[in-house]
Structure formats: C-alpha cells, structure tokens
N, C-alpha and C positions, 0 to 999 in steps of 0.2 A: 744494517747486517749485510745486505746484497751490495754495500757499495765495498764495505770491507773483504768479503769473498771475491769480489773483482779485482781488488786491487792486490790481494793476496795470489791470484792465478795469475795476473800480469806479472809479479815478481818470482812465480816459479820459472817462467819463461825468457824473463828480462835479460838474464845475463848473457843470452846467445844473441838476442834480437839485434844486438847493435853491431854483431857481425866481428868482435873482436875475437883474437884469439886466446888460446887458455892462457890465462896471466900466471906469473910466479908463483904467485901463493896459493894457486890450485893445484900444482903439482904434485905435492907432498900430500894432501889428501887423497886425491884421485890414485896416486901410487899405493896407496894404502887398501884403496877400495879393490884395487885390481890384484892385489897381494892377497886379500881377504878371499876374492872370488877365484883364484888361482886355487889356493889351498882347500876350499871346499870342494871344488870341482875334483880335485886328486883324490879327494877320499872318496868321492861318490865314483870314480871309475875304477880305484882299487876293488869297491865292493860289488861292482857291476858284473852281472853275469850276462854273456851274450845269448840273445836269444833268436828265432829262425829267420826272422827279417834282417837281421845284422848279417848273420852268415850265410844266408841265402847271396846276397852281395857278392861276398868274397868266394863263394863257390862258384858263381856266373863268371866273376874276374878271372880264374884261373883256368877257365875253358878253352880248350884249343893249345897245341903246341907252341904257337908265337902269340903276341900280343894282336897281331894282324889276323889271325883265325880266331880271335875270341868275340867279336862284333856278331859274326852269325851265328854263333851258339848260345849268345846271350841275348838275343833279338827275342822280343817278344813277351818278356817279363813283366811289364807294367812300368818301367823305369827306363830313361833313355841314357845312354852309355857312358857319360862322364864321370860319374863316381865308382864305374867298374872300370875304365882306363885308369883313373888315379890309383886304384886299388891294386890293378896288374902291374902298373910302373913299380910300386912302390914293393909288392911282393916280387917281382924279378930282381929288384935291387938289394932288397934286404932277406929275402928268403926266409921270412920268418911269418906266422900268421899273426904277430903284434902289429903288423902294418895297420890292422883294420881299426883297434882302439888308438894305435898311435897317430894315425892320419886324423882322424874324426877330433883327438884331443888338441893336435897342431892346428887343424882349420879352427874349431873352436875359441884356444887361445889368440889365434890371429883375428879371429871378429872381436873378441872382449878388447882387445888393447886399441883398435880401431875405434870400438865405443868410447872407451874412456879418455884416450888422449888425441883422438883425432875429429871425431864427429862435434858437430854445432850442437851439442845437446845441454840443457840443463842440467846440472848436479841431481836435482830428484830424479826428472826423466830418466838420465842416463843410470843412474841407481836401479831405479824400479826396472828397466828394461834388463840391464844387466844380470840381476836374480832373478827374473821371470824363470818359471819353468823351462821354457824355450831355449832360452838363451844358456840356463845353467845346467839341464840335464838332456832335453830331447835333441839338442842341437850339436850337443860335446860330448855327454857321458853315451849316451845311444850313438852308436857309430852308424850311422844311415847318411843319405846324400841331400838331407835337409838343412844341415850345418853347413855344406858346401854354397846353397842358396842363399843362406844368410851371408855368408863370407862374400859372393859375388854382388850382392845387391849393397852392401856396405862400400865395396869398391867402386861399384858404380857411382854411389853419392861422392866419394871422395875425387873419383877424377872428372865429375861432371863441370865443376867451373873451369879448368883448364881445357876440357876437350870439348864443350858442347858447340863450338863454332868451326872445329876444323877437328880432320884425321878421322880414324875409325877404331880408336881404342875404345870408346863405348859401345860402338858396334859389335866389337868382338867379345867384350866382356857379356852384352847380352846376347850374342852367339851361345857363349858359355851357359849363360843363365837359364836360356831354355831348354838345354840339356842337362841340369842338374836333376830335374825332376818335371813331372806334365804342368802342376799347377804353377810354377815359374814361369810357362809360357803365356800365360794370362797378365802375370806382375810385369812381365818384360813388354808386352803391348800396352799395359797402362803407363808405364815410364815413357814409352813412344809418344803417348798423349801429353803425357806433362812436358816433355821436352819441346814437341810442337807448340803447344799453347804459352812454355817459357819463352819463346823465339817470338811468335806473335806479340806477346806483352809488349816486349823492348824492341820491337823493329816494326810491328804492322803485319798486314798480311802480304806486303809486296816480295817477290820471289828474290831470295840475297843467296849470298855465297854461305853463309851459315846454313839457311834452310836446302840448300843442294848437298851439303855434308849431312844433314840430317835425313834426307830420303838416301843417300849411299848406306847411312849406319841401319836405316831400317831394312834395306835389303838384305843387309847380314842379319838382322834379326828374324827376317822372312825364313831365310835360308836356315838357321838354328832351329825356327819352330817346325820348319818340314822335316829336318834330319831327326828332330825329337819324334815327330808322329811315324816315320818310317821305322825308327828303334823300337816303338812299343807297337806299332800295327803290322798285320795283325797279331793279335794276343795269343800265348800260349795257353793262358786260363781263360774260360767261359763262365766257371760257375759262379764267381763273384763280379758279374758285370753290372751295368748300371742298375739302380733299385728299380725294382718293377711295382710302381706304383699306378693306382687308379688315377683318373684324370682328377678326380676330386682330390686325393691324396697330393698330386703333383702341385695344384693350387695352394694347398695347405704349406707345403714344403718350401713353397717360394717366400714365404713370409721371412724375412731375413733371420730371426731367432730361432727357426726351427732347424736351420745348418749350423747358425754360427753359435748355437749353446753349447757346443762343443769347445769354443773356447774355455769353458772352465773344467773339461776333460769329461764331461757327460755325454752318455748315449741316449738314454732316455730320460729325459729332464722333466720335470714337471713344468706347469703352465708357467707360475712366476720366474723359472729361471728362464724360459724362452724368452719372455717378455723383458727381462734384466738384458740377456745377451742383445736382445735386438737392440734396446736404446742404446747401450754402450758402443755397439758397432755403428750402428748409423750414427750417434751423436758424436763419434769419433771423426768420423768423414766430415762434420760440421764445422770443426776446427780448423778446416781451410776456408773457410766463407771469406775471408780479402784475400785469400790466391786463388784466382780462376783455375790457372792450370793445375795447380795443386788438388783443388776440389774435384776437378773433370777427372785425373788420375787414380784419387779415392775413390769416386763413384765408380768408375771403369773397373778397379781392380776387384772391390767388393762384390760389384754385379757379376763380374765375369767368373768369381770363384762360386756365388750362388749359384750362377748356371751350372756351371760344372759338376758341384755337389748333388745337385737337383736331376739333372739330366745324363750324366756319365757315371759317377762313381760318389757315393756318399762320404764326406770329408771326416777326418780323425783329427784329433788335437794337431797332432804333427803338421797337418795341413793348412787349417785354419790358422795356426799361429804365424803363417809367412804373412799374412795381410798385417799383424802387428808390426813385424818387420819393416814391410812395405811402408806403412803410415810412419813408422820412426826416420825413415830415410826422408820421407817428404817433410817431416818437421826439420831434420837437419839442413836440407836445401832452402827450404821457405825462410829458416833463422838467418839464412845468409844474403837474401835479398832475392831469390829465384822464385819462380812460380806467378808471377803478376801482382798485381797490387789493386784493389778497390778498396774502398772505405764508405763509412755511413754508418749511423746508429744500430741498424737492423744487421751488419754484416758484422760488428764487434760483438753485440750481443751473442750472434749465434757462436763466433770464435770463442769466447768464453765458455758457453755451454759445452762446446766441443772439446774443450780443452779439460774441462772437470772431467767428462765421458772419458777421454783419453788417459787422463790418470788414474781413475776407477779400473779402465781396464786394463792396464800394466798391472794395479794394483791387485787384481782379481787372478794374476799369475803367481802370486807368492806362494798361496797354499797349498799348491801341487809341488813347489820347490820344498815347504817343510815335510810334505808326505814323503820324498824321496830321501830326504834327510833322516826320517823316522826308520825308512826301511833300510837304509844303511846301516844306522844305529841297530838295528835288531837282527843285522846280517840276514834281511829277506831279500833274496834274488829276485828276479823276475822270470828267471827259469831255474829249472833242475839239471838243466844239460851238464852242468860241470860236477854237480853231487853224483851223476849217473857214470861219469867217467872215472870216477874216484872209486865208486862201487864196482864196476866193471874190472878196472886193474885189480883191487882188492880180493875179488872174485877169481881171479885168474882167468879171466874171461876178455883177455884183450884181443883175442882173434875170433869172438863170437858175432855172429851175423845179428844186427837190431832188427827188428819190425816194431811196428806200432799201430795203434789206431786212436784217432786219426792220423795219418800218415804224415802229417807236417812234425809230428812230435820227435821225428829223426834228423831234421834238418840243421839243427844245431850242434847237434853230438858231433859232427867232423870239425867244429873249433877246438874240442876239448880231448878226443880219442881218435885213434885211426880205424876204428871198427868200421866194416862195410855196413851199410844200410840198405835195407830194402823195402820197395815200395809195395804193399801188399794190392792196393786197387791196381797201381800201374804196371805190376807183375815185374820188377825187374831191379837190378842194383841201381841205386841212385841216389845222391845225397840232396837231389832237387825232386820236391812233389809241388807241381803246378796243380792246381783246383779245376776240376774237369768234370764237366756234368756227365759224361760217360763211364765216370771211374766212381761215381757216388752211390753204386747196387748196396745194398743191403749188407751190412757188416755184421757179424757176429762171433762169440768166442769161438765155435766150432770151424766156421772160416779162418780165422786165425791159427788154429791148432792145426788144420790141415796145412796151411802154408807152411808153417814152422816145419812141419815134419818133411815136407818135400824139400825144402832149403837144407835141414840136416842132413837128408839122405843124398842129395845130390853134391854137397860141397864138402861133407864130411868137417862140419864145425859146429861149436853150441851156436843155439839160437835164444835171444833173447827179448822176450817180448813187453812191449810196453804200453798199457790201458791207461787211458784218461778216466773213464768211466770205472766206479768201483763195482766189482761183482758182488760185495757183501750185501746181505738183507735182501735178496731178489728172490720171493717165493712164489712170483706167478709172473707168467709170460707177458711182457712187453716191448712195445717199440718207441724208441726214441727218436723223435724228428730232429736231425741237427743240422739241416739246412743246406748248405753247399758241402758238409762232411758227409752227407748220407746217413740213412738211418739205421741206427744200432738195435739188432733186435735179440733181448735178452730172455733167454728161457731157461730154465732151473736145472732143466736134465742137461742140455748142452753146456751149462755152467758146472755141472758135477762133473763130466766128462773133461772138461778143459782143466780142473782143480785135479784131477787124479793124473794128468798127463805134464803137470807141471810143479814146480815148487816156486813159491812165491819168496824172492829176496829181499824186497824193501817195498815201503811206501814212502815215496818222495812227493810230498804234498804242501811243503812251505812257502813255495814261491808265490810271488804276487801277480804274476801272470797266468796265461792257462796252459803251461807247459807243464804240467804236473799228472803224476801218474802213478800207478802202482807195476812195479817191476817183476816180472815172473820169468824163469828158465826153461825152457823145455828139458825134460829128464831124458835120460841116456836110453 
C-alpha cells in the first residue's frame, strides 16, 4: 500500500521533473482549464462589491495633484506604494474608478496564464493552485496588492533560468516585489537565499561572475526593502499595531499552526485545526528535502513570515497564502533542475511525505473557493456600500453627508457614490479613516446625533448616519468593548433621543463581511 502511494505521488510530479516543455497534447486540456477559470472569475468579479481595504488603496492613489505628489500623502498606511502607483497610472490614463477591479483582473489573468501555460507544474498541482481561493478570489477578484505580489513571484520564477548568472532583471523584479506588500520582503529575501544556494550547488563556494551578479541583484533587493520600510514607517495607524501578548502567549504563537491555521481562513481555530495547519505547512517544506537550496528558502520564508505574524502584525489569509505561492514557484524551479541535488532513502521519504502535505495544503484552499461561488450565487456581497449608494440615490440624498460608527464604514462608499463623508472621531471630511488610539474615545448615539446636527447646521446638507450596532432591544445601559474601534455606550434614554431626531431608512445587513449597518437620516 505504501509503495503504491509512493508511486502515485511520484507520478503526480513526474511529468515536470524531466524538464520537458508542455507537449502538444497538453495544450487543449490546459486551455480548457484556463477558460473555465476565466469564466468563473468573471462571474465572481461581476458579483463582487468593493469593500474598504480595496477602495482605500484607490483613495490613497488619487491623493495629490500629480502622481509625484501622491507618495508623500499616501505614505504610512501600512503598504508600500507600488500598487498605489499602478492605480494612479491607470486612473490618470483611463479616468475611471473601474481601473480598480480592471487592473486586479488583468493581473490575475496574467498570473493564471503563466501558471497554466508557462510554469513547469504537473496538471494536478497546476489545477489545485489555479482554483485555490487565493488564485481564484483573494488575488484577482479582491482588488488588492497581493495579486501583484503573486504575479511578480511567477515572473521571477519564469525569468530565473535565463538571468540567474547575468544582468539585473531578477534584482529589478525583487525590488518591485518588496514594494508590493511588506510580507513579500520576507519572500524576496528567501528567494535570494535560494538563488545563492543554487549557485553554490552548481559552482561551489568559490567567488565567480555569477555570484558577483547575485550580489549586485541583492543590492537592488536591499534597496527595495529599504524603500518599502520608508513607505510604511512611521505608520499613520497606531491602533492595529503588533499583537500585544504576554511572554507565554508569544511562545505559544511561535508554534507554526497558531499563525498558519489562517491558511484555512480561520481566526480562532480549534486545537485540531491548529495541529493540521502546522503539519501541512511544515510538511510542505519537507517536499524539498532533496533540494538543499529550495529547502533553505522554504524554511526561511516560513520562519520569516511566522516571526512577522508573531511580533509585527497577525497574518490573515491573504498574507499566509503568499507562502503557498512561494512554495509553488520553488516546485516550478526544482522541477527544472535548480535548487541543488542530494539523494538517499531518508531524503526521498521526506520528499514524498512533503509532497503529500503540499497537495493536501493546495486542496484545503478549494472550500473557500466554493464558499465564494455560493455567495455569488446568493448575491451576497462582502459590503453593503453599493446597496447604500442605490438607497441614497433613490431617496434623493446624493448631496447628503454620510457619517458612521465605526468610522471605517464610510471608506468604501466613495467608489459607488459622490457623497461627502465625515469621520466622527477624526472630526473632519475625509474618505480615509486610519485607526488611531487617540480617536477611540467612547462613542454613543448622542455623540453621533450631536455631530450630525453640527454638520447639518454648518453645511446646509442632509446627514445620513450608518450604525453597525443595532439599537433594537436595548433596555438597560451597557458598554460594548470593540477594541481598536473604541467602546460603544448604549443607554435607553440616549437611544430614545436619537430615534426621535432621526428617520430609519433601511436595514442593510445581508453582506458577508463586517460592512453591514442600519441607515438613519437626520430629520430636518
């Protein structure tokens, strides 16, 4: 039984290990898979509603009179500037907000085309990767900078055979990768380790022309990492900083499964899920047991991301899934003979176990894709921003000022409507709401009502109020602790005054995300 399983795993990876190009017989099947994927993604894009993290990037990108003014105003919001630059160029060229989903879709399709037609990946590995949630939804339908990181990683793997011993093409791509998102700085460094290990495996440790080019490219990588750091630090936001844990909690979270359990999309997973996540992630690293350079890079990427999640900022699915993409390009490169070579019964056994873990890890991404399909079929968006824009237009409130609690609810509205938005805690007109500790004072319906009245008096405009927390059924005073969004004080008398001064327009709570709310209008 064990021998049969080993033979099956070997066959799954066998059609790429000989380094042959895609055969003529493989093109029709792969083309059909690619077209099926594109059709699915187009359906998901058509049903997707932009939420705040997507729209925020566009709002930041359009800051300043020119693209040269933008970096100074977009700096410090947690992400390097490459995605903002891409959006700004697209916005200036096409003068439409559709550049946000359009560019994300174009980048996603380019990544998929490389996976299907260029990458040296077996059909099972390619298909599982392509239809995983990250490649089908999070990095293409979700219009964010993580899809850009995936495309750059695939381009690096594609360019590696030609440029590993000369030129600065790889260094340029690594420079860009560092500025796609902070997590990709870790992956860029891990790839530098792979590159050096591969050169040592083929040339030995003696200094050579290829190693001089490697050093020149690493200087470019370091420059990209420095620019990335300068772009995000000091941060505009201080509320969602590094996880504040005790020493004991920190040691617990150093267990790989505690952070990488989010590879299944979980935030508070049970112990069995944590154990499975740890086994699949660490097991997937073992798939490179016979490729020393790839093994070192996989360990560096996994360990580096783990430390980032523990000491800087906890990882979400979109962050953790970048590790899968990195492991995919390592499989691509080792299949074409790079990454060194060592043999032996123990290494072969570890490789087979690792390959099983990696296939299981890829398969574990499919349920999230299925959930996205089900939500699209049910017309269940991630945000109510689009429905709110339709409501405001239908009620003749296109001029109304929109305020909200929590403040972040206003950030996605500018994509769908031109209504001015006001930050209650920031006490200013703005489409951007950074989370700051100084702005997390207690909120209440009375404070919202007072703000709405002041805005109406000074602007002579209607005021619409969005409330994420329902006011129904509150019969005693209570305080809700909402962490970085500040406490919410609900008092029956305060609520009664709020209801008397407002008209409830709608309840918009069908979205799957946290941008759901009751909509009120301040009475004249």
